MARSENU-243834 format. One record per residue (C-alpha): y negated, x negated, z negated. Coordinates in Angstrom, 2 decimals, decimal comma, padded with zeros to 5 digits, m for minus. Example, Ala and Ser with C-alpha at 12.3 -4.5 7.8 and 13.67 -1.06 7.14 Angstrom:
2
[[004,50 m012,30 m007,80]]
[[001,06 m013,67 m007,14]]
//
This chain:
348
[[021,99 010,12 000,66]]
[[021,42 012,11 003,91]]
[[020,59 009,05 005,93]]
[[022,89 006,31 007,34]]
[[023,56 004,88 003,94]]
[[025,96 007,65 002,87]]
[[026,34 010,97 004,73]]
[[025,27 009,61 008,10]]
[[027,98 006,91 007,88]]
[[030,76 009,30 006,82]]
[[029,91 011,89 009,50]]
[[028,51 010,47 012,78]]
[[027,50 013,91 014,02]]
[[025,67 015,01 010,86]]
[[022,28 013,63 011,76]]
[[022,60 014,76 015,38]]
[[023,26 018,34 014,45]]
[[021,21 018,80 011,26]]
[[018,42 016,29 011,91]]
[[017,85 016,02 015,70]]
[[015,09 013,59 016,82]]
[[012,56 016,41 017,33]]
[[012,88 017,51 013,72]]
[[012,51 013,96 012,44]]
[[009,39 013,51 014,50]]
[[007,87 016,62 012,96]]
[[008,82 015,49 009,42]]
[[007,51 012,02 010,08]]
[[004,18 013,44 011,28]]
[[003,79 015,50 008,13]]
[[004,81 012,54 005,94]]
[[002,25 010,30 007,63]]
[[m000,47 012,91 007,05]]
[[000,45 012,97 003,43]]
[[000,38 009,19 003,19]]
[[m003,07 009,01 004,78]]
[[m004,43 011,68 002,38]]
[[m002,89 009,87 m000,58]]
[[m004,54 006,54 000,36]]
[[m007,80 008,41 000,95]]
[[m007,52 009,76 m002,56]]
[[m006,96 006,34 m003,97]]
[[m010,05 005,09 m002,21]]
[[m012,07 008,05 m003,59]]
[[m010,89 007,34 m007,16]]
[[m012,12 003,83 m006,84]]
[[m015,78 003,43 m007,68]]
[[m017,20 000,49 m005,76]]
[[m020,18 000,29 m008,13]]
[[m017,74 m000,52 m010,99]]
[[m016,83 m003,84 m009,21]]
[[m020,44 m004,89 m009,59]]
[[m020,32 m004,26 m013,38]]
[[m017,00 m006,00 m013,89]]
[[m017,05 m009,03 m016,20]]
[[m015,96 m012,45 m014,96]]
[[m012,69 m012,01 m016,99]]
[[m011,65 m008,98 m014,97]]
[[m012,52 m010,45 m011,62]]
[[m010,60 m013,62 m012,33]]
[[m007,56 m011,83 m013,64]]
[[m007,52 m009,34 m010,70]]
[[m007,87 m012,06 m008,14]]
[[m005,44 m014,62 m009,52]]
[[m002,80 m011,95 m010,31]]
[[m002,35 m011,42 m006,60]]
[[m003,40 m014,88 m005,09]]
[[m001,12 m017,07 m007,19]]
[[002,03 m014,86 m006,86]]
[[001,25 m014,50 m003,16]]
[[001,16 m018,36 m002,75]]
[[004,37 m018,80 m004,80]]
[[006,29 m016,21 m002,84]]
[[005,05 m017,64 000,46]]
[[006,23 m021,11 m000,54]]
[[009,55 m019,79 m001,66]]
[[010,07 m017,84 001,61]]
[[009,18 m020,99 003,58]]
[[011,77 m023,00 001,74]]
[[014,40 m020,43 002,74]]
[[013,10 m020,40 006,38]]
[[016,50 m021,33 007,67]]
[[017,66 m017,80 006,94]]
[[014,87 m016,25 008,95]]
[[014,88 m015,57 012,71]]
[[012,76 m017,65 014,91]]
[[010,96 m014,53 016,28]]
[[008,83 m014,15 013,07]]
[[005,58 m014,67 014,91]]
[[002,24 m015,94 013,49]]
[[003,80 m016,19 010,01]]
[[003,61 m012,39 009,72]]
[[006,89 m012,28 007,88]]
[[005,75 m014,61 005,17]]
[[002,48 m012,71 004,69]]
[[004,45 m009,41 004,68]]
[[007,01 m010,49 002,07]]
[[004,49 m012,17 m000,23]]
[[002,05 m009,27 m000,18]]
[[004,81 m006,68 m000,69]]
[[005,88 m008,20 m003,97]]
[[002,44 m009,37 m005,23]]
[[000,35 m006,21 m005,28]]
[[m000,46 m004,08 m008,26]]
[[m000,67 m000,30 m007,66]]
[[m003,84 001,11 m009,24]]
[[m002,72 004,81 m009,25]]
[[000,65 003,91 m010,75]]
[[m000,92 001,76 m013,43]]
[[m003,43 004,46 m014,29]]
[[m000,62 006,98 m014,82]]
[[001,40 004,51 m016,86]]
[[m001,55 003,81 m019,21]]
[[m002,30 007,58 m019,43]]
[[001,29 008,29 m020,53]]
[[001,27 005,48 m023,09]]
[[m002,19 006,59 m024,24]]
[[m003,62 003,13 m023,55]]
[[m006,53 004,16 m021,24]]
[[m009,14 003,93 m023,98]]
[[m007,88 000,62 m025,44]]
[[m009,20 m002,83 m024,50]]
[[m005,95 m003,87 m022,83]]
[[m005,83 m000,59 m020,85]]
[[m009,40 m000,92 m019,58]]
[[m008,89 m004,59 m018,57]]
[[m005,63 m003,98 m016,81]]
[[m006,96 m000,94 m015,01]]
[[m010,20 m002,71 m013,72]]
[[m008,09 m005,81 m012,79]]
[[m005,75 m003,61 m010,78]]
[[m008,74 m002,25 m008,86]]
[[m009,56 m005,88 m007,78]]
[[m005,86 m006,55 m007,13]]
[[m005,26 m003,48 m004,99]]
[[m008,49 m003,89 m003,07]]
[[m007,27 m007,36 m002,07]]
[[m003,84 m005,97 m001,28]]
[[m005,29 m003,57 001,31]]
[[m007,09 m006,51 002,95]]
[[m003,70 m008,31 003,06]]
[[m002,17 m005,23 004,71]]
[[m004,90 m005,32 007,35]]
[[m004,23 m009,02 007,94]]
[[m000,48 m008,39 008,17]]
[[m001,06 m005,62 010,74]]
[[m003,32 m007,92 012,72]]
[[m000,79 m010,73 012,74]]
[[001,95 m008,35 013,80]]
[[000,01 m006,64 016,53]]
[[001,27 m006,84 020,10]]
[[m002,08 m006,04 021,72]]
[[m005,31 m008,00 021,05]]
[[m005,18 m011,42 019,54]]
[[m005,37 m011,55 015,77]]
[[m009,03 m012,83 015,54]]
[[m010,20 m009,98 017,81]]
[[m008,36 m007,46 015,73]]
[[m010,00 m008,79 012,53]]
[[m013,45 m008,75 014,22]]
[[m012,97 m005,15 015,30]]
[[m011,93 m004,36 011,73]]
[[m015,12 m005,90 010,48]]
[[m017,10 m003,82 012,89]]
[[m015,19 m000,61 011,84]]
[[m016,01 m001,35 008,20]]
[[m019,67 m001,86 008,95]]
[[m019,86 001,38 010,96]]
[[m018,25 003,26 008,02]]
[[m020,73 001,79 005,50]]
[[m023,93 002,15 007,55]]
[[m023,33 005,30 009,62]]
[[m020,39 007,30 008,30]]
[[m021,34 007,04 004,57]]
[[m024,87 008,48 004,94]]
[[m023,45 011,41 006,95]]
[[m020,76 012,07 004,26]]
[[m023,52 011,90 001,54]]
[[m025,55 014,52 003,35]]
[[m022,44 016,68 003,64]]
[[m021,79 016,46 m000,03]]
[[m025,40 016,87 m001,11]]
[[m025,62 020,27 000,54]]
[[m022,86 021,61 m001,70]]
[[m024,45 023,20 m004,81]]
[[m023,63 021,47 m008,09]]
[[m020,80 023,22 m009,95]]
[[m019,55 025,03 m006,85]]
[[m016,48 024,08 m004,80]]
[[m016,83 022,65 m001,32]]
[[m016,49 025,25 001,39]]
[[m013,42 025,39 003,58]]
[[m015,35 024,26 006,55]]
[[m016,72 021,17 004,78]]
[[m013,31 020,43 003,27]]
[[m011,85 020,61 006,80]]
[[m014,45 018,13 008,06]]
[[m013,68 015,72 005,28]]
[[m009,86 015,86 006,07]]
[[m010,65 015,57 009,78]]
[[m012,55 012,39 008,90]]
[[m009,39 011,01 007,20]]
[[m007,37 011,53 010,43]]
[[m010,12 010,07 012,61]]
[[m010,40 006,96 010,53]]
[[m006,71 006,53 010,58]]
[[m006,60 006,99 014,32]]
[[m009,44 004,42 014,85]]
[[m007,76 001,85 012,56]]
[[m004,43 002,33 014,40]]
[[m006,20 001,97 017,75]]
[[m007,82 m001,27 016,59]]
[[m004,39 m002,72 015,78]]
[[m004,34 m002,49 011,93]]
[[m002,37 000,08 010,06]]
[[m003,81 003,62 009,96]]
[[m003,78 003,62 006,10]]
[[m006,50 000,92 006,08]]
[[m008,84 003,32 007,88]]
[[m008,08 006,09 005,48]]
[[m008,66 003,77 002,53]]
[[m011,99 002,56 003,83]]
[[m013,06 006,14 004,42]]
[[m012,08 007,01 000,82]]
[[m014,07 004,03 m000,53]]
[[m017,33 005,19 001,14]]
[[m016,94 008,76 m000,08]]
[[m019,51 009,53 m002,86]]
[[m017,93 008,96 m006,25]]
[[m018,85 011,74 m008,64]]
[[m018,22 015,39 m009,36]]
[[m017,53 016,34 m005,76]]
[[m015,21 013,39 m005,29]]
[[m013,19 014,39 m008,40]]
[[m013,02 017,98 m007,30]]
[[m011,88 016,93 m003,79]]
[[m009,07 014,81 m005,24]]
[[m007,97 017,64 m007,61]]
[[m007,91 019,93 m004,58]]
[[m005,72 017,64 m002,60]]
[[m003,56 016,34 m005,46]]
[[m000,97 019,13 m005,74]]
[[m000,31 019,55 m002,02]]
[[m000,31 015,84 m001,22]]
[[001,54 014,33 m004,23]]
[[003,69 017,41 m004,75]]
[[004,92 017,92 m001,16]]
[[003,74 015,54 001,57]]
[[004,06 012,18 m000,29]]
[[007,61 012,84 m001,52]]
[[008,38 013,68 002,16]]
[[007,05 010,28 003,05]]
[[009,43 008,54 000,67]]
[[012,25 010,87 001,81]]
[[011,78 009,87 005,40]]
[[011,79 006,14 004,39]]
[[015,09 006,68 002,60]]
[[016,45 008,70 005,58]]
[[015,78 005,72 007,85]]
[[017,28 003,05 005,51]]
[[020,81 001,77 005,90]]
[[021,74 000,08 002,63]]
[[025,33 m000,63 003,92]]
[[023,98 m003,33 006,15]]
[[023,06 m005,52 003,19]]
[[026,38 m007,27 003,41]]
[[025,69 m010,83 002,41]]
[[025,56 m011,82 m001,30]]
[[023,50 m015,03 m000,54]]
[[020,72 m013,01 001,00]]
[[020,74 m010,50 m001,95]]
[[020,54 m013,47 m004,35]]
[[017,58 m014,94 m002,35]]
[[015,69 m011,59 m002,49]]
[[016,39 m011,21 m006,26]]
[[015,26 m014,81 m006,85]]
[[012,03 m014,34 m004,91]]
[[011,26 m011,01 m006,66]]
[[011,86 m012,48 m010,13]]
[[009,89 m015,63 m009,30]]
[[006,90 m013,61 m008,15]]
[[007,06 m011,37 m011,20]]
[[007,26 m014,36 m013,54]]
[[004,38 m015,99 m011,70]]
[[002,22 m012,93 m012,10]]
[[002,97 m012,71 m015,88]]
[[002,38 m016,43 m016,43]]
[[m000,94 m016,64 m014,52]]
[[m002,21 m013,43 m016,17]]
[[m001,31 m014,65 m019,57]]
[[m002,87 m018,15 m019,05]]
[[m006,06 m016,58 m017,79]]
[[m006,16 m014,23 m020,72]]
[[m005,67 m017,17 m023,13]]
[[m008,52 m018,96 m021,36]]
[[m010,79 m016,01 m022,10]]
[[m009,68 m016,08 m025,80]]
[[m007,41 m013,07 m025,73]]
[[m004,38 m013,04 m028,09]]
[[m001,06 m014,10 m026,62]]
[[000,53 m010,68 m027,21]]
[[m002,23 m008,92 m025,23]]
[[m001,99 m011,52 m022,47]]
[[001,66 m010,92 m022,11]]
[[001,22 m007,16 m022,23]]
[[m001,42 m007,44 m019,51]]
[[000,89 m009,58 m017,37]]
[[003,67 m007,02 m017,53]]
[[001,25 m004,15 m016,79]]
[[m000,03 m005,97 m013,67]]
[[003,57 m005,89 m012,31]]
[[003,32 m002,15 m011,61]]
[[004,43 m001,55 m007,97]]
[[003,34 001,40 m005,82]]
[[002,92 002,82 m002,37]]
[[001,62 m000,41 m000,67]]
[[005,06 m001,96 m000,58]]
[[006,58 001,03 001,31]]
[[003,58 001,10 003,65]]
[[004,11 m002,58 004,46]]
[[007,76 m001,86 005,13]]
[[006,89 000,84 007,58]]
[[004,23 m001,44 009,21]]
[[006,75 m004,26 009,63]]
[[009,41 m001,78 010,98]]
[[007,04 m000,31 013,53]]
[[006,13 m003,78 014,80]]
[[009,73 m005,01 014,89]]
[[009,16 m007,85 012,52]]
[[012,59 m009,46 011,96]]
[[013,27 m010,54 008,45]]
[[016,56 m012,49 008,37]]
[[019,09 m013,72 010,94]]
[[021,20 m010,86 012,32]]
[[024,51 m012,26 011,05]]
[[023,44 m012,14 007,43]]
[[020,89 m009,33 007,23]]
[[019,09 m006,55 009,20]]
[[015,63 m005,83 010,50]]
[[013,45 m004,55 007,74]]
[[016,37 m002,95 005,73]]
[[016,24 m000,09 008,18]]
[[018,19 001,24 011,08]]
[[017,61 m000,08 014,57]]
[[017,37 003,42 016,06]]
[[014,03 004,56 017,47]]
[[012,55 008,11 017,61]]
[[012,10 008,85 021,32]]
//
């Protein structure tokens, strides 16, 4: 409402007087810190050891529920390629669009299942474990998208540096974090100094990932994955949860809305194309999840329920939107759409 979609369009001087570029820069920095901390919390909540214990059914459902919709969406976007600008380099746009509508958000799904009191049921456990596989693959897709959109090193060098970054985190950073956690007495909270070191690690991981050429959230997510899963990890998430999800993360979504100009969506054909692609991807995810469930001898009703649960969206889509906007990835031709559904202005 405060951005160019409504108030900013009615009053041209509103943003200049009430939201000067300096203030937007400060708010954006706070919002990005909140986003990094949230992604770190998601990584901490994911127990990598659980992946080794997952059944074949969960692994297949989690993988196909993103791979098949991703392929369908990519094909559909390619068929409508005449509406896209020629500057869409390295196929980054197709990867961006397909991954944005194909992912399943693990934190969102966990909250949905908790509110519906389905966490302890078979369908709840299968969908939650499948979403872990799905979202883990989605973060890999985000890294690929960022590598394809980068203006610095070639894509293959960015991916190679990303692999080195992951290996350094696993073999060097993880043992150091374990020693930091082990010196905290069981049953006692982490000291402020140790807590500050952990949060500093989030910022450093995000900075390194951004310097490599992938999005900073990938670094924060990897850092969260290597954090020891247990009592201290749970206590850390609880300590961060109120401040991050209650203040900083809403600020991130607020900045996103503030930079969005919905009035530039002025072509009904493009709106119809987007709706068609979204519905097609959703149907593909429901169908493939249901078919895989039937293959593993699950009832049809449970398979359909699982398919709808796997359509839970989350933060990854907004992160992809910001990544595409930051790299100036053009979506549709200028005469029918805009760049990334956002304003063309830049924060100096």
